[in-house]
VOKE-196957 format. One record per residue: residue number from 0; y, z, x of N, C-alpha, C in turn; chain; residue in one letter. Coordinates in nm, 3 decimals. Each point is the difference from the previous one (the first is absolute). Layout:
REM residues N
+-----+---------+---------+---------+---------+---------+---------+---------+---------+---------+---+---+
!   k !      nv !      nw !      nu !     cav !     caw !     cau !      cv !      cw !      cu ! c ! r !
+-----+---------+---------+---------+---------+---------+---------+---------+---------+---------+---+---+
! NUM !       Y !       Z !       X !       Y !       Z !       X !       Y !       Z !       X ! A ! A !
...
+-----+---------+---------+---------+---------+---------+---------+---------+---------+---------+---+---+
This chain:
REM residues 83
+-----+---------+---------+---------+---------+---------+---------+---------+---------+---------+---+---+
!   k !      nv !      nw !      nu !     cav !     caw !     cau !      cv !      cw !      cu ! c ! r !
+-----+---------+---------+---------+---------+---------+---------+---------+---------+---------+---+---+
!   0 !  11.480 !   2.918 !   8.626 !  -0.075 !   0.024 !  -0.121 !   0.079 !   0.093 !  -0.091 ! A ! X !
!   1 !  -0.007 !  -0.020 !  -0.128 !   0.072 !   0.088 !  -0.091 !  -0.064 !   0.139 !  -0.010 ! A ! X !
!   2 !  -0.134 !   0.006 !   0.005 !  -0.068 !   0.129 !  -0.015 !  -0.134 !  -0.005 !   0.075 ! A ! X !
!   3 !  -0.037 !   0.115 !   0.054 !  -0.131 !   0.016 !   0.064 !  -0.052 !   0.137 !  -0.039 ! A ! X !
!   4 !  -0.131 !   0.011 !  -0.017 !  -0.058 !   0.127 !  -0.045 !  -0.132 !   0.028 !   0.070 ! A ! X !
!   5 !  -0.030 !   0.127 !   0.012 !  -0.127 !   0.050 !   0.052 !  -0.042 !   0.116 !  -0.088 ! A ! X !
!   6 !  -0.130 !   0.020 !  -0.012 !  -0.050 !   0.117 !  -0.072 !  -0.116 !   0.060 !   0.077 ! A ! X !
!   7 !  -0.013 !   0.132 !  -0.010 !  -0.107 !   0.070 !   0.072 !  -0.039 !   0.126 !  -0.074 ! A ! X !
!   8 !  -0.124 !   0.012 !  -0.035 !  -0.056 !   0.123 !  -0.055 !  -0.087 !   0.057 !   0.111 ! A ! X !
!   9 !   0.058 !   0.075 !   0.088 !  -0.074 !   0.053 !   0.113 !   0.071 !   0.118 !   0.063 ! A ! X !
!  10 !  -0.044 !   0.033 !   0.117 !   0.061 !   0.108 !   0.078 !   0.130 !  -0.048 !   0.062 ! A ! X !
!  11 !   0.079 !   0.096 !   0.054 !   0.130 !  -0.035 !   0.055 !  -0.008 !  -0.106 !   0.108 ! A ! X !
!  12 !  -0.103 !   0.005 !   0.087 !  -0.006 !  -0.101 !   0.107 !  -0.019 !  -0.140 !  -0.057 ! A ! X !
!  13 !  -0.069 !  -0.012 !  -0.114 !  -0.015 !  -0.130 !  -0.066 !   0.132 !  -0.046 !  -0.061 ! A ! X !
!  14 !   0.073 !   0.095 !  -0.059 !   0.132 !  -0.031 !  -0.057 !   0.095 !  -0.045 !   0.110 ! A ! X !
!  15 !  -0.003 !   0.069 !   0.116 !   0.087 !  -0.038 !   0.113 !  -0.025 !  -0.144 !   0.042 ! A ! X !
!  16 !  -0.128 !  -0.041 !   0.004 !  -0.032 !  -0.138 !   0.041 !   0.067 !  -0.101 !  -0.092 ! A ! X !
!  17 !  -0.010 !   0.022 !  -0.131 !   0.063 !  -0.092 !  -0.095 !   0.152 !   0.009 !   0.006 ! A ! X !
!  18 !   0.052 !   0.119 !   0.017 !   0.144 !   0.019 !   0.011 !   0.055 !  -0.074 !   0.122 ! A ! X !
!  19 !  -0.073 !   0.005 !   0.111 !   0.044 !  -0.070 !   0.121 !   0.006 !  -0.151 !  -0.022 ! A ! X !
!  20 !  -0.090 !  -0.055 !  -0.081 !   0.005 !  -0.143 !  -0.032 !   0.131 !  -0.031 !  -0.074 ! A ! X !
!  21 !   0.038 !   0.087 !  -0.092 !   0.125 !  -0.020 !  -0.074 !   0.122 !   0.010 !   0.091 ! A ! X !
!  22 !  -0.006 !   0.092 !   0.096 !   0.112 !   0.014 !   0.093 !   0.027 !  -0.129 !   0.076 ! A ! X !
!  23 !  -0.105 !  -0.070 !   0.035 !   0.014 !  -0.121 !   0.080 !   0.039 !  -0.122 !  -0.082 ! A ! X !
!  24 !  -0.017 !   0.006 !  -0.129 !   0.033 !  -0.113 !  -0.088 !   0.149 !  -0.003 !  -0.031 ! A ! X !
!  25 !   0.052 !  -0.116 !  -0.027 !   0.138 !  -0.015 !  -0.043 !  -0.003 !  -0.045 !  -0.145 ! A ! X !
!  26 !   0.054 !   0.081 !  -0.087 !   0.001 !  -0.031 !  -0.143 !   0.117 !   0.071 !  -0.067 ! A ! X !
!  27 !   0.043 !  -0.054 !  -0.113 !   0.108 !   0.064 !  -0.075 !  -0.039 !   0.137 !  -0.053 ! A ! X !
!  28 !  -0.126 !   0.015 !  -0.037 !  -0.051 !   0.128 !  -0.049 !  -0.140 !   0.020 !   0.055 ! A ! X !
!  29 !  -0.024 !   0.117 !   0.055 !  -0.133 !   0.036 !   0.049 !  -0.055 !   0.112 !  -0.089 ! A ! X !
!  30 !  -0.123 !  -0.017 !  -0.044 !  -0.062 !   0.093 !  -0.093 !  -0.126 !   0.059 !   0.062 ! A ! X !
!  31 !  -0.011 !   0.133 !  -0.006 !  -0.122 !   0.068 !   0.045 !  -0.052 !   0.083 !  -0.118 ! A ! X !
!  32 !  -0.123 !  -0.029 !  -0.041 !  -0.067 !   0.073 !  -0.107 !  -0.112 !   0.078 !   0.066 ! A ! X !
!  33 !  -0.004 !   0.132 !  -0.024 !  -0.102 !   0.081 !   0.066 !  -0.034 !   0.123 !  -0.083 ! A ! X !
!  34 !  -0.104 !   0.068 !   0.043 !  -0.051 !   0.118 !  -0.069 !   0.061 !   0.126 !   0.058 ! A ! X !
!  35 !   0.037 !   0.092 !  -0.088 !   0.055 !   0.130 !   0.039 !  -0.111 !   0.089 !   0.056 ! A ! X !
!  36 !   0.026 !   0.067 !   0.110 !  -0.099 !   0.088 !   0.061 !   0.036 !   0.145 !  -0.019 ! A ! X !
!  37 !  -0.099 !   0.080 !  -0.030 !   0.025 !   0.144 !  -0.015 !   0.060 !   0.055 !   0.129 ! A ! X !
!  38 !   0.084 !   0.099 !  -0.017 !   0.062 !   0.063 !   0.116 !   0.133 !  -0.062 !   0.038 ! A ! X !
!  39 !   0.038 !  -0.108 !  -0.066 !   0.131 !  -0.059 !   0.026 !   0.072 !  -0.018 !  -0.133 ! A ! X !
!  40 !   0.130 !  -0.006 !   0.006 !   0.081 !  -0.017 !  -0.120 !   0.066 !  -0.137 !   0.003 ! A ! X !
!  41 !   0.050 !  -0.047 !  -0.114 !   0.073 !  -0.128 !   0.002 !   0.116 !   0.001 !   0.099 ! A ! X !
!  42 !   0.069 !   0.112 !   0.013 !   0.109 !   0.008 !   0.096 !  -0.052 !  -0.019 !   0.143 ! A ! X !
!  43 !  -0.119 !   0.054 !   0.029 !  -0.060 !  -0.015 !   0.133 !  -0.024 !  -0.147 !   0.034 ! A ! X !
!  44 !  -0.075 !  -0.069 !  -0.087 !  -0.035 !  -0.138 !   0.034 !   0.120 !  -0.092 !  -0.003 ! A ! X !
!  45 !   0.095 !   0.025 !  -0.089 !   0.120 !  -0.083 !  -0.003 !   0.080 !   0.018 !   0.128 ! A ! X !
!  46 !   0.016 !   0.123 !   0.045 !   0.075 !   0.028 !   0.123 !  -0.069 !  -0.063 !   0.120 ! A ! X !
!  47 !  -0.131 !   0.018 !   0.012 !  -0.075 !  -0.049 !   0.116 !   0.002 !  -0.153 !   0.005 ! A ! X !
!  48 !  -0.026 !  -0.065 !  -0.112 !  -0.002 !  -0.146 !  -0.001 !   0.140 !  -0.057 !   0.026 ! A ! X !
!  49 !   0.102 !   0.057 !  -0.061 !   0.137 !  -0.048 !   0.022 !   0.042 !   0.018 !   0.145 ! A ! X !
!  50 !  -0.033 !   0.115 !   0.057 !   0.034 !   0.028 !   0.141 !  -0.069 !  -0.101 !   0.091 ! A ! X !
!  51 !  -0.127 !  -0.025 !  -0.025 !  -0.075 !  -0.095 !   0.083 !   0.061 !  -0.141 !  -0.012 ! A ! X !
!  52 !   0.041 !  -0.039 !  -0.118 !   0.061 !  -0.132 !  -0.019 !   0.134 !  -0.010 !   0.073 ! A ! X !
!  53 !   0.083 !   0.105 !  -0.009 !   0.131 !  -0.002 !   0.068 !  -0.017 !  -0.007 !   0.151 ! A ! X !
!  54 !  -0.105 !   0.062 !   0.054 !  -0.021 !   0.003 !   0.144 !  -0.058 !  -0.130 !   0.055 ! A ! X !
!  55 !  -0.052 !  -0.085 !  -0.086 !  -0.058 !  -0.127 !   0.044 !   0.113 !  -0.091 !   0.047 ! A ! X !
!  56 !  -0.007 !  -0.049 !   0.122 !   0.108 !  -0.072 !   0.066 !   0.063 !  -0.112 !  -0.085 ! A ! X !
!  57 !  -0.077 !  -0.092 !  -0.059 !   0.065 !  -0.108 !  -0.075 !   0.050 !   0.039 !  -0.140 ! A ! X !
!  58 !  -0.015 !   0.123 !  -0.042 !   0.047 !   0.040 !  -0.133 !   0.152 !  -0.007 !  -0.008 ! A ! X !
!  59 !   0.049 !  -0.024 !  -0.121 !   0.145 !   0.001 !  -0.020 !   0.032 !   0.081 !  -0.126 ! A ! X !
!  60 !   0.126 !   0.037 !  -0.014 !   0.039 !   0.088 !  -0.110 !  -0.010 !  -0.067 !  -0.136 ! A ! X !
!  61 !  -0.012 !  -0.132 !  -0.005 !  -0.014 !  -0.066 !  -0.130 !  -0.147 !  -0.030 !  -0.036 ! A ! X !
!  62 !  -0.095 !   0.053 !   0.077 !  -0.141 !  -0.013 !  -0.036 !  -0.028 !   0.081 !  -0.125 ! A ! X !
!  63 !  -0.057 !  -0.064 !  -0.101 !  -0.030 !   0.068 !  -0.127 !  -0.149 !   0.030 !  -0.007 ! A ! X !
!  64 !  -0.029 !   0.122 !  -0.045 !  -0.139 !   0.047 !  -0.009 !  -0.027 !   0.057 !  -0.139 ! A ! X !
!  65 !  -0.123 !  -0.018 !  -0.045 !  -0.049 !   0.067 !  -0.119 !  -0.131 !   0.066 !   0.037 ! A ! X !
!  66 !  -0.004 !   0.133 !  -0.011 !  -0.122 !   0.076 !   0.022 !  -0.054 !   0.040 !  -0.136 ! A ! X !
!  67 !  -0.125 !  -0.035 !  -0.027 !  -0.066 !   0.035 !  -0.126 !  -0.121 !   0.084 !   0.036 ! A ! X !
!  68 !   0.006 !   0.127 !  -0.036 !  -0.105 !   0.095 !   0.039 !  -0.076 !   0.046 !  -0.124 ! A ! X !
!  69 !  -0.130 !  -0.017 !   0.001 !  -0.086 !   0.043 !  -0.110 !  -0.043 !   0.144 !   0.022 ! A ! X !
!  70 !   0.014 !   0.083 !  -0.101 !  -0.055 !   0.136 !   0.005 !  -0.059 !   0.033 !  -0.136 ! A ! X !
!  71 !  -0.038 !   0.125 !  -0.021 !  -0.067 !   0.038 !  -0.125 !   0.087 !  -0.019 !  -0.124 ! A ! X !
!  72 !   0.132 !  -0.004 !   0.017 !   0.092 !  -0.019 !  -0.111 !   0.036 !  -0.147 !  -0.023 ! A ! X !
!  73 !  -0.056 !  -0.090 !   0.078 !   0.035 !  -0.141 !  -0.009 !   0.080 !  -0.042 !   0.121 ! A ! X !
!  74 !   0.074 !  -0.109 !  -0.012 !   0.078 !  -0.050 !   0.113 !   0.133 !   0.074 !   0.012 ! A ! X !
!  75 !   0.040 !   0.023 !   0.124 !   0.134 !   0.048 !   0.032 !   0.063 !  -0.108 !   0.086 ! A ! X !
!  76 !   0.122 !  -0.038 !  -0.031 !   0.066 !  -0.109 !   0.070 !   0.122 !   0.049 !   0.076 ! A ! X !
!  77 !   0.023 !  -0.058 !   0.115 !   0.121 !   0.025 !   0.077 !   0.049 !  -0.136 !   0.050 ! A ! X !
!  78 !   0.124 !  -0.032 !  -0.032 !   0.060 !  -0.125 !   0.044 !   0.121 !   0.033 !   0.085 ! A ! X !
!  79 !   0.024 !  -0.082 !   0.100 !   0.120 !   0.023 !   0.077 !   0.020 !  -0.100 !   0.111 ! A ! X !
!  80 !   0.122 !   0.003 !   0.052 !   0.036 !  -0.075 !   0.119 !  -0.004 !   0.094 !   0.119 ! A ! X !
!  81 !  -0.021 !  -0.054 !   0.117 !   0.001 !   0.083 !   0.120 !   0.144 !   0.023 !   0.041 ! A ! X !
!  82 !   0.053 !   0.115 !  -0.035 !   0.139 !   0.031 !   0.038 !   0.005 !   0.128 !   0.075 ! A ! X !
+-----+---------+---------+---------+---------+---------+---------+---------+---------+---------+---+---+
């Protein structure tokens, strides 16, 4: 598939469920759209999600991800390859 996406406006455990679906999918670009939670920073969620993706056994360094996080200032985006 060229692209696959999931979105979740919920607590972290709900976001993890959708993120895990993306981990198992094979696509040129994987997109996760989610809500920012108080007590965490964009650097926190980007680090945690990227780390979890790298640790997933079938992941490869050319997997492309787009994280779109909604907060009070609007969307914050992080794009990258797993390197």
